[in-house]
C-alpha positions in Angstrom: 9.2 32.5 77.8 12.2 30.9 78.8 10.3 28.1 80.4 8.4 27.1 77.0 11.6 27.3 74.3 13.5 23.9 75.6 11.2 20.8 76.1 13.4 18.6 74.9 16.1 19.6 77.2 14.0 18.5 80.1 14.4 15.0 78.8 16.5 12.8 81.6 18.0 9.9 79.9 20.6 9.3 82.7 19.0 6.4 85.1 21.8 6.9 87.4 20.1 10.0 88.7 17.5 7.7 90.1 19.0 6.3 93.2 16.9 3.5 94.2 13.6 1.5 93.1 12.1 2.8 96.3 12.6 6.5 95.1 10.9 5.8 91.7 7.9 4.3 93.6 7.4 7.0 95.7 7.8 9.6 92.7 5.3 7.7 90.6 2.8 7.7 93.2 3.2 11.2 94.0 3.0 12.3 90.3 -0.5 10.7 89.8 -3.8 11.1 91.5 -5.4 7.8 91.0 -8.8 8.7 92.5 -9.5 12.4 91.7 -11.4 14.2 94.3 -15.2 14.6 93.7 -16.9 17.9 93.5 -20.3 18.9 94.3 -21.3 19.5 90.8 -24.9 18.7 89.6 -23.5 16.8 86.7 -21.6 14.5 88.7 -24.7 13.5 90.8 -26.2 12.3 87.6 -23.6 9.7 87.1 -25.0 6.2 87.7 -23.5 3.2 89.4 -22.6 1.7 86.0 -20.5 5.0 85.3 -19.0 4.6 89.0 -18.2 0.8 88.4 -16.4 1.8 84.9 -14.2 4.6 86.7 -13.3 1.9 89.3 -12.1 -0.8 86.9 -10.3 2.0 84.9 -8.4 3.1 88.4 -7.5 -0.5 88.9 -5.8 -0.4 85.4 -4.0 2.8 86.2 -2.6 1.4 89.6 -1.4 -1.7 87.7 -0.2 0.4 84.6 3.4 0.7 85.9 4.0 -3.1 86.4 2.2 -4.4 83.4 3.9 -3.0 80.3 4.2 -6.3 78.7 5.2 -6.3 75.1 4.7 -2.4 75.1 8.5 -1.4 75.3 8.8 -0.3 71.9 5.7 1.8 71.9 6.7 3.2 75.1 10.0 4.3 73.8 8.3 5.9 70.6 6.1 7.7 72.5 8.5 9.2 75.1 10.5 10.6 72.0 7.3 12.1 70.4 6.5 13.7 73.7 9.8 15.4 74.2 10.5 16.5 70.7 10.1 20.2 70.2 7.3 21.6 68.5 7.4 24.8 66.4 3.7 25.2 66.0 1.7 27.7 67.9 -0.3 26.2 70.8 0.0 23.0 72.8 1.3 19.8 71.1 -1.4 17.0 71.3 -0.4 13.7 71.0 -3.0 11.1 70.3 -2.9 7.4 71.1 -5.8 5.6 69.5 -7.0 2.2 69.1 -9.9 -0.2 69.7 -10.9 -0.7 73.2 -9.1 -3.3 75.5 -5.7 -2.8 73.8 -3.9 -1.1 76.8 -3.9 2.7 75.8 -4.4 3.7 79.3 -1.6 1.2 80.6 1.0 2.5 78.2 0.2 6.3 78.4 0.3 5.9 82.2 3.7 4.2 82.0 4.9 7.2 80.0 3.2 10.0 82.3 5.2 8.4 85.3 8.4 8.0 83.3 11.4 9.7 85.0 12.8 10.7 81.5 10.1 13.6 81.3 11.8 15.6 83.6 10.1 18.1 86.0 6.8 19.0 84.3 3.5 19.4 86.4 1.4 16.5 85.4 -2.2 16.0 85.8 -4.6 13.1 84.5 -8.3 13.2 84.0 -10.3 10.2 82.9 -13.8 11.3 81.0 -16.5 10.1 82.6 -19.9 9.2 80.8 -21.9 11.2 80.4 -19.3 13.6 79.6 -19.1 16.5 81.7 -16.6 19.3 80.6 -16.5 20.9 84.1 -16.0 17.9 86.1 -13.2 17.3 83.7 -11.5 20.7 83.9 -12.1 20.9 87.7 -10.1 17.4 88.1 -6.9 18.6 86.2 -7.3 22.1 87.9 -7.3 20.5 91.5 -4.5 18.3 90.5 -2.2 21.1 89.1 -3.0 23.4 92.1 -1.8 21.0 94.5 1.2 20.0 92.6 2.5 23.5 92.4 1.4 24.4 96.1 3.6 21.3 97.1 6.5 23.1 95.5 6.9 26.7 97.3 9.4 27.8 94.8 7.3 27.1 92.0 4.2 28.5 93.6 6.1 31.7 94.6 7.8 31.9 91.0 4.1 31.4 89.4 2.1 33.5 91.5 -0.4 30.4 92.2 -2.3 31.1 95.3 -4.8 28.7 96.9 -8.1 29.1 95.4 -11.4 27.2 96.0 -11.5 25.5 92.6 -13.8 22.7 93.9 -16.8 25.3 93.9 -16.0 27.0 90.5 -18.3 27.2 87.6 -17.2 26.3 84.3 -16.1 29.6 83.1 -14.2 30.4 86.0 -12.6 27.0 86.0 -11.4 27.7 82.5 -9.9 30.8 83.1 -8.0 29.3 86.2 -6.6 26.5 84.3 -5.8 28.6 81.4 -3.9 31.0 83.7 -2.0 28.0 85.4 -0.8 26.6 82.1 0.4 29.9 81.0 3.1 30.3 83.6 3.8 26.5 84.4 5.2 23.7 82.1 2.6 21.0 82.4 1.8 17.5 81.0 -2.1 16.6 80.7 -3.5 13.3 79.9 -7.3 13.1 78.9 -8.1 9.5 79.1 -11.0 7.9 76.9 -12.0 11.2 74.7 -15.0 9.4 72.6 -15.9 12.3 70.3 -14.7 15.3 68.7 -17.3 17.3 70.4 -16.1 16.3 73.7 -12.5 17.9 73.1 -14.1 21.0 71.6 -15.6 21.6 74.9 -12.4 21.5 76.8 -9.7 22.6 74.1 -9.9 26.3 74.6 -8.4 26.7 77.8 -5.5 24.3 77.4 -4.3 25.9 74.6 -0.9 26.9 76.6 -0.5 23.3 78.1 3.0 21.9 76.9 2.2 18.7 76.1 -1.3 17.0 76.0 -1.7 13.1 75.7 -5.4 12.2 74.5 -6.7 8.3 74.4 -9.3 7.8 72.2 -10.9 4.8 70.2 -11.7 6.8 67.2 -9.1 7.8 64.5 -11.0 10.7 63.4 -11.1 11.8 67.1 -7.2 11.4 67.2 -6.8 13.3 63.9 -9.1 16.2 65.2 -7.2 16.3 68.5 -3.4 16.5 67.1 -4.1 18.4 63.9 -0.9 16.4 62.3 -0.5 12.8 61.4 3.0 13.2 63.1 1.4 13.3 66.4 -1.0 10.5 66.1 0.1 6.9 67.3 -2.2 3.8 66.4 -1.6 1.3 69.1 -2.1 -2.1 67.5 -3.0 -5.6 69.3 0.0 -7.3 71.3 2.0 -10.0 69.3 1.2 -13.7 70.0 4.1 -14.0 72.4 3.6 -11.1 74.3 0.1 -12.0 74.6 0.7 -15.1 76.0 3.2 -13.7 78.3 0.7 -11.3 79.5 -1.9 -14.0 79.9 
């Protein structure tokens, strides 16, 4: 319980704690797996070449995110504060970033995800593939969190997380394992490109104990369904003319 009562205390605003730009780059690279491992799940076999191309294009966007936040400094600052604010409601705090396709939602959220201001939370990022497959998405999250915890001997011992063969788990076992990890470890999850309320409903039950979840979506109704409260929704508008020209 002590781990879960002081989210805001984890925020690190003192930039002097980061000694060099090289350390920043190394830490940021370690925190996110831009190319999640593929499993042997039958659902993945159904993903066609067009989906693979979309995944490649989105992973390229992720790779550039930390360098290309042109004109989004204000949005990034607001969202970091929103993520760090304590929340008294039961369950996880879900922050939804919504807006039309191509605005840069993934870029902004990834910059937040990699931010040094968010302390030592374990992190995992999963982009929803099409057709949507909850087993693939949850396996991706579980593998990333398992690897992050195993790389931290102290955290692994304290949480009792042991190496399990997540890659061959079926959906219910994945849900159980992910729920168990989230119950004992402070985690920040990102679910990128959720397109419908039904997609969220298929995965939300095992994410109840996640400390923070950021969802990106194109639809306002999906954002409201995920976040439940307007204060946890953020509408990303288009860039102002000057910022758009600078980016161009």
